[in-house]
C-alpha positions as CSV (number, residue, x, y, z in Angstrom):
1,M,122.4,87.2,90.2
2,G,124.5,84.5,88.6
3,C,123.4,83.0,85.3
4,Q,124.0,79.6,86.7
5,Y,120.8,79.9,88.7
6,F,119.0,79.3,85.4
7,E,121.1,76.4,84.1
8,P,119.0,73.6,82.6
9,T,118.4,70.5,84.7
10,E,117.5,67.0,83.6
11,G,113.8,66.9,82.9
12,G,113.4,70.5,83.8
13,A,111.8,73.4,81.8
14,N,114.0,75.3,79.4
15,T,111.4,77.9,78.5
16,Y,109.2,80.2,80.5
17,T,106.1,82.3,79.5
18,V,105.3,85.8,80.6
19,A,101.9,87.4,80.7
20,I,100.5,90.6,82.2
21,P,97.3,92.5,81.6
22,K,97.1,95.8,79.7
23,L,98.2,98.0,82.6
24,T,97.4,101.6,83.4
25,F,99.0,103.2,86.4
26,G,98.7,106.7,87.8
27,R,96.5,109.1,89.7
28,G,93.2,109.7,88.0
29,S,93.3,106.4,86.0
30,L,90.2,105.1,87.8
31,A,88.2,107.6,85.8
32,E,89.3,105.9,82.6
33,V,87.4,102.7,83.4
34,G,84.4,103.6,81.2
35,Q,86.5,104.3,78.2
36,R,88.4,101.1,78.7
37,A,85.2,99.2,78.9
38,A,83.8,100.8,75.8
39,A,87.0,100.0,73.9
40,L,86.4,96.3,74.8
41,G,82.9,96.5,73.4
42,F,81.1,96.3,76.7
43,K,77.5,97.3,76.6
44,K,76.5,95.7,80.0
45,V,78.8,94.8,82.9
46,T,78.7,93.4,86.3
47,L,80.6,95.5,88.8
48,F,82.2,93.6,91.7
49,T,83.0,95.5,94.9
50,D,82.6,95.1,98.6
51,G,80.1,96.6,101.1
52,M,82.6,99.0,102.5
53,L,83.4,100.5,99.1
54,E,80.0,100.3,97.5
55,Q,78.7,103.6,98.7
56,G,82.1,105.4,98.6
57,P,83.7,107.8,96.2
58,L,85.9,105.3,94.3
59,V,83.0,103.1,93.2
60,E,80.9,106.2,92.4
61,L,83.7,107.4,90.2
62,V,83.7,104.1,88.3
63,K,79.9,104.2,88.0
64,Q,80.0,107.8,86.6
65,S,82.7,106.7,84.1
66,L,80.5,103.8,82.9
67,Q,77.4,106.1,82.6
68,K,79.3,108.5,80.4
69,Q,79.8,105.7,78.0
70,N,76.2,104.5,78.2
71,I,77.3,101.2,79.7
72,E,74.7,99.4,81.8
73,F,75.8,97.8,85.0
74,N,74.6,95.7,87.9
75,V,76.6,95.5,91.2
76,F,77.7,92.5,93.3
77,S,79.0,93.5,96.7
78,D,78.3,90.6,99.0
79,I,82.0,89.9,99.3
80,R,83.8,89.2,102.6
81,I,87.4,89.9,103.3
82,E,89.1,86.6,102.7
83,P,86.4,85.4,100.2
84,D,84.8,82.0,100.5
85,D,83.3,79.4,98.2
86,D,79.7,80.3,99.2
87,G,80.3,83.9,98.1
88,V,81.9,82.7,94.8
89,M,79.0,80.5,94.0
90,N,76.5,83.3,94.7
91,A,78.5,85.6,92.5
92,A,78.6,83.1,89.7
93,S,74.8,82.7,89.9
94,M,74.5,86.5,89.5
95,L,76.7,86.4,86.4
96,I,74.7,83.6,84.9
97,D,71.5,85.5,85.4
98,A,72.9,88.9,84.3
99,Q,74.7,87.7,81.2
100,P,77.1,90.7,81.1
101,D,79.6,91.4,78.3
102,G,82.4,91.7,80.9
103,V,83.3,92.2,84.5
104,I,84.8,95.2,86.4
105,S,86.2,94.7,89.9
106,V,86.9,97.6,92.2
107,G,88.6,96.6,95.4
108,G,91.4,94.7,97.1
109,G,92.4,91.1,96.5
110,S,89.2,89.8,98.0
111,V,87.0,91.5,95.4
112,I,89.3,90.8,92.5
113,D,89.7,87.1,93.5
114,T,85.9,86.7,93.9
115,A,85.4,88.1,90.4
116,K,88.0,85.7,88.9
117,A,86.6,82.6,90.6
118,A,83.0,83.5,89.8
119,M,83.8,83.9,86.1
120,V,85.3,80.4,86.1
121,I,82.1,78.9,87.4
122,A,79.8,81.0,85.2
123,A,81.8,80.0,82.1
124,H,82.7,76.4,82.9
125,G,80.4,75.2,85.6
126,G,80.9,73.0,88.6
127,H,81.9,74.0,92.2
128,I,85.0,76.1,92.8
129,R,86.5,73.2,94.9
130,E,86.8,71.1,91.8
131,Y,89.4,73.6,90.5
132,F,91.7,73.3,93.6
133,A,94.7,71.0,93.2
134,A,94.5,67.5,94.6
135,P,94.0,66.2,97.3
136,I,91.6,69.0,98.3
137,G,90.1,69.3,94.8
138,S,90.2,67.3,91.7
139,G,92.6,69.6,89.9
140,K,90.1,70.4,87.2
141,A,91.6,72.7,84.6
142,V,89.9,75.9,83.5
143,S,89.2,74.7,80.0
144,G,88.9,77.9,78.2
145,P,88.4,81.7,78.4
146,V,86.2,83.5,80.9
147,L,84.6,87.0,80.5
148,P,86.9,90.0,79.8
149,H,87.8,91.6,83.1
150,I,88.9,95.1,84.1
151,A,90.5,94.8,87.5
152,C,90.9,98.0,89.6
153,A,93.1,97.7,92.7
154,T,92.3,99.8,95.8
155,T,95.0,98.5,98.1
156,S,98.8,98.3,97.8
157,G,99.3,94.6,98.5
158,T,97.8,91.7,96.7
159,G,98.7,92.6,93.1
160,S,95.8,90.4,92.1
161,E,95.0,92.7,89.2
162,C,98.1,91.3,87.5
163,T,97.9,87.6,88.4
164,S,96.3,84.4,87.0
165,I,95.5,83.3,90.5
166,T,92.5,83.4,92.8
167,V,92.7,82.5,96.5
168,I,89.4,81.3,98.0
169,R,88.5,80.0,101.5
170,L,86.8,76.6,101.4
171,N,84.2,76.8,104.2
172,E,84.1,73.0,104.7
173,L,87.8,73.0,105.8
174,N,87.9,76.7,106.9
175,T,91.1,77.1,104.9
176,K,92.2,79.0,101.8
177,F,93.3,77.3,98.6
178,V,94.4,78.5,95.1
179,V,93.0,78.2,91.6
180,A,95.5,79.1,88.9
181,S,95.0,79.4,85.2
182,P,96.2,81.8,82.5
183,H,92.6,82.2,81.5
184,I,91.8,84.2,84.7
185,L,94.4,86.8,84.1
186,P,92.5,90.1,83.9
187,T,92.3,91.7,80.5
188,V,93.0,95.2,81.8
189,A,94.5,96.4,85.1
190,I,93.8,99.9,86.5
191,V,96.0,101.0,89.4
192,D,95.2,104.4,90.8
193,P,97.3,105.5,93.8
194,Q,94.6,107.8,95.0
195,C,92.7,104.7,96.2
196,C,95.2,104.4,99.1
197,D,95.2,108.0,100.3
198,S,92.7,107.3,103.1
199,L,93.8,103.8,104.1
200,P,94.7,103.5,107.9
201,G,98.3,102.7,108.8
202,N,97.7,99.1,109.9
203,V,96.1,98.3,106.6
204,V,99.0,99.8,104.7
205,A,101.3,97.8,106.9
206,S,99.5,94.5,106.3
207,T,99.2,95.0,102.5
208,G,102.8,96.3,102.4
209,F,104.1,93.1,103.9
210,D,102.1,91.2,101.4
211,L,103.8,93.0,98.6
212,L,107.2,92.6,100.3
213,C,106.7,88.8,100.8
214,H,105.4,88.4,97.2
215,A,108.5,89.9,95.9
216,L,110.9,88.1,98.3
217,E,109.3,84.7,97.8
218,C,109.4,85.2,94.0
219,Y,113.0,86.2,94.0
220,T,114.0,83.3,96.2
221,A,111.7,80.7,94.6
222,R,112.9,77.5,92.9
223,A,114.1,78.4,89.4
224,Y,111.8,77.6,86.5
225,T,114.5,75.2,85.2
226,Q,114.1,73.1,88.3
227,H,110.4,72.6,87.6
228,L,109.3,69.7,85.4
229,E,109.0,70.6,81.7
230,V,105.5,71.0,80.3
231,K,105.5,69.8,76.7
232,D,102.3,71.7,75.7
233,P,103.0,75.4,75.8
234,N,99.3,76.1,76.0
235,A,99.1,74.0,79.2
236,R,102.0,75.8,80.8
237,Q,101.0,77.6,84.0
238,L,102.4,81.1,84.7
239,I,103.2,79.9,88.3
240,Q,106.5,78.4,87.0
241,G,109.3,79.4,89.4
242,A,111.8,82.2,89.4
243,N,112.8,83.5,86.0
244,P,114.6,86.6,84.6
245,F,111.4,88.5,84.0
246,S,109.9,87.9,87.5
247,D,113.3,88.9,89.0
248,L,113.1,92.3,87.4
249,S,109.8,93.1,89.0
250,A,110.7,91.5,92.3
251,Q,113.9,93.4,92.7
252,K,112.3,96.8,92.2
253,A,109.4,95.9,94.5
254,L,111.8,94.9,97.2
255,E,113.6,98.2,96.9
256,I,110.3,100.1,97.2
257,A,109.3,98.2,100.3
258,G,112.6,98.7,102.0
259,Q,112.5,102.5,101.2
260,Y,108.8,103.4,101.6
261,L,107.0,100.9,103.8
262,A,107.6,102.5,107.1
263,R,107.0,106.0,105.7
264,G,103.7,104.9,104.1
265,V,102.5,103.4,107.4
266,A,103.5,106.3,109.5
267,D,102.0,109.2,107.5
268,S,98.9,109.0,105.3
269,S,99.8,112.4,103.8
270,D,103.1,111.0,102.4
271,T,101.9,110.6,98.9
272,E,105.4,109.8,97.6
273,A,105.6,106.8,99.9
274,R,102.1,105.6,99.3
275,D,102.2,106.0,95.5
276,N,105.4,104.1,95.4
277,L,103.9,101.3,97.5
278,M,101.0,101.1,95.1
279,W,103.5,100.7,92.2
280,G,105.5,98.2,94.3
281,A,102.4,96.1,94.9
282,T,101.7,96.0,91.1
283,L,105.3,95.0,90.4
284,A,105.2,92.3,93.1
285,G,101.9,91.1,91.6
286,I,103.6,90.9,88.2
287,A,106.4,88.8,89.8
288,F,104.0,86.7,91.7
289,G,101.8,86.1,88.6
290,N,104.8,84.9,86.6
291,S,106.8,83.0,89.2
292,G,104.7,82.0,92.3
293,T,105.2,82.4,96.0
294,H,106.4,79.7,98.4
295,L,106.6,78.9,102.1
296,P,105.6,82.2,103.8
297,H,102.3,82.2,101.9
298,A,101.8,78.4,102.3
299,M,102.3,78.7,106.1
300,S,100.1,81.8,106.4
301,Y,97.1,79.5,105.5
302,G,97.7,77.5,108.7
303,V,97.6,80.8,110.7
304,T,94.3,81.9,109.2
305,H,92.9,78.4,109.5
306,L,93.5,78.1,113.2
307,M,93.2,81.7,114.4
308,N,90.9,82.1,117.4
309,D,89.3,85.1,119.2
310,I,91.5,87.8,117.6
311,T,90.8,91.0,115.7
312,S,93.1,93.6,114.1
313,K,93.2,97.3,114.4
314,D,91.7,99.3,111.5
315,Y,89.8,96.3,110.1
316,Q,86.1,96.2,110.7
317,V,85.9,92.4,110.6
318,A,84.5,90.2,113.3
319,S,86.7,87.9,115.3
320,P,88.6,85.7,114.5
321,F,90.5,87.7,111.9
322,I,94.2,88.2,111.1
323,P,94.9,90.3,108.0
324,H,96.5,88.4,105.2
325,G,99.8,90.3,105.0
326,I,100.3,89.9,108.8
327,S,99.5,86.2,108.6
328,V,102.3,85.9,106.0
329,V,105.0,88.0,107.6
330,V,104.8,86.7,111.2
331,S,106.5,83.5,110.1
332,A,108.7,85.0,107.4
333,P,111.9,85.8,109.4
334,S,112.0,82.2,110.6
335,I,111.2,80.8,107.2
336,F,113.9,82.7,105.3
337,K,116.5,81.5,107.8
338,Y,115.6,78.0,106.7
339,T,115.4,78.6,102.9
340,A,118.6,80.7,102.8
341,E,120.7,77.5,103.1
342,A,119.5,76.4,99.6
343,Q,120.1,79.8,97.9
344,P,122.2,82.0,100.1
345,E,123.2,84.4,97.3
346,R,119.6,85.1,96.4
347,H,118.7,85.7,100.0
348,M,121.6,88.0,100.5
349,E,120.7,90.0,97.4
350,G,117.1,90.1,98.6
351,A,118.2,91.5,102.0
352,A,120.3,94.2,100.1
353,Y,117.4,95.2,97.9
354,L,115.4,95.7,101.2
355,G,118.0,98.0,102.5
356,A,119.9,95.7,104.9
357,D,123.5,96.4,105.8
358,V,125.3,93.6,104.1
359,K,128.9,95.0,104.5
360,G,131.2,92.3,105.7
361,A,128.6,89.6,105.7
362,S,129.3,86.3,104.0
363,T,126.8,84.2,102.1
364,Q,126.7,81.9,105.2
365,D,125.1,84.9,107.0
366,A,122.4,85.4,104.4
367,G,119.5,84.0,106.4
368,E,120.4,85.9,109.5
369,V,120.9,89.2,107.6
370,L,117.6,88.9,105.8
371,S,115.7,87.8,108.9
372,K,117.1,90.8,110.9
373,R,116.0,93.2,108.2
374,L,112.5,91.8,108.1
375,I,112.3,92.1,111.9
376,E,113.5,95.7,111.7
377,L,110.7,96.5,109.2
378,M,108.1,94.7,111.3
379,R,109.1,96.7,114.4
380,A,109.1,100.0,112.5
381,T,105.5,99.3,111.3
382,H,104.1,97.8,114.6
383,I,103.5,94.4,113.2
384,P,102.8,91.7,115.8
385,N,105.9,90.0,117.3
386,G,105.6,86.6,115.8
387,L,103.0,83.9,116.4
388,N,102.7,84.5,120.1
389,A,101.3,88.0,119.4
390,V,98.5,86.6,117.2
391,G,97.3,84.0,119.7
392,F,99.5,80.9,119.1
393,D,102.0,79.1,121.3
394,E,104.1,75.9,121.3
395,S,101.0,73.7,121.7
396,H,99.7,74.9,118.3
397,I,102.8,74.1,116.3
398,N,101.9,70.6,115.1
399,A,98.4,71.6,114.0
400,L,99.7,74.7,112.2
401,A,102.2,72.5,110.3
402,E,99.6,69.9,109.4
403,S,97.2,72.5,108.1
404,S,99.8,74.2,105.9
405,F,101.4,71.0,104.7
406,R,98.3,70.7,102.4
407,Q,99.6,73.7,100.4
408,Q,101.8,71.6,98.2
409,R,101.8,73.8,95.2
410,A,103.5,76.7,97.1
411,I,105.7,74.4,99.2
412,A,107.1,72.8,96.0
413,N,108.1,76.3,94.7
414,A,110.4,76.9,97.7
415,P,114.2,76.7,97.0
416,R,114.6,74.1,99.7
417,E,112.5,71.0,100.3
418,S,110.6,70.7,103.5
419,N,108.6,68.0,105.3
420,L,106.2,68.3,108.2
421,V,108.9,68.4,110.8
422,D,110.6,71.2,108.9
423,L,107.4,73.2,108.9
424,E,107.1,72.6,112.7
425,N,110.6,73.8,113.2
426,M,109.9,77.0,111.2
427,Y,106.7,77.7,113.1
428,S,108.6,77.2,116.4
429,G,111.2,79.7,115.3
430,A,108.4,82.2,114.5
431,L,106.8,82.3,118.0
432,S,108.6,85.6,118.9
433,Y,111.5,87.7,117.6
434,W,112.1,90.4,120.1
């Protein structure tokens, strides 16, 4: 990494801000939730989870932990995978009625994101759409704090327990959009690798590619110095572009993904691999939460918007459904070929962290080397072969690009500018790889 990557630019930022929750990682840490809640002064909490987890051992462990501390709780579990605005508004109504001291979320990104968004509405009112960036929403800022939040991750992918972001599907447009605010960063994050012991291989593959793409997008994102300066430090978003802190987390997360992803997918008893993937997801979440993703995530929203008549192995979700990590990675090899032209050194370093053979390669080869390594990992973990394998063909390219082009926040964080035609070309390159 050359220091020149962070040289000041005219009108650009010259400072960056770092924030993460109080983080506990390790097997058995889920049993500490009650003590963590008591230390925050909680007497009554709302526990967010989903219908699949509600009657299972992980949520039961959290309930027992709360009971030991004599903390009352009510449960909200009406949460779908890929949460939507209706679910958020229903959850906010429950919070308003229950009047808890704090919130505990136990689940994957869908659960944690629902809790974050619901707390915004409960504290500051309105509809969640208002908090989306223009032109979809009015760009309403989260004007102040929300309830204290203990976020407990149960998958090794989203890293939402460490981010100031929530991603919610707007039913009216059938597309996901982002709300970002430092106020919705969880207070405490609990990451217990035992939560992933029983996950099916395809779930580990999808969540693993989410962590991989978080890390790779953060590492190759536009530098914070290339984003416009924000004069008021209290108004500065944590989604601020690549910076030295996010680099540290992203680098290690990439190394973990390169070394352990295929192993963790292949063998549920490989606790070394799965524990490392859980740590990698947290690190990638820290990077994501302090830098921001770019084109692979932006373009994944077009895929999940326009998917039709498809389901995915190991997910008990009705058609149409493509898991988030798969929707991100199916276009990634094509995208990184495009973005590598703007930051070839960064892309080559990213490929090396993922375990690619970079001997003898020049920086001009960076996009090809990185794309090849991503495809190797996709094949090793039985990920669909590009957009063709998830139901798209050349006739869908324009619609995919038009849908994703609305994701201007993420597009602007990419190291290379792109217009609608550029997105179409990247989608065309992602139709199949082998």
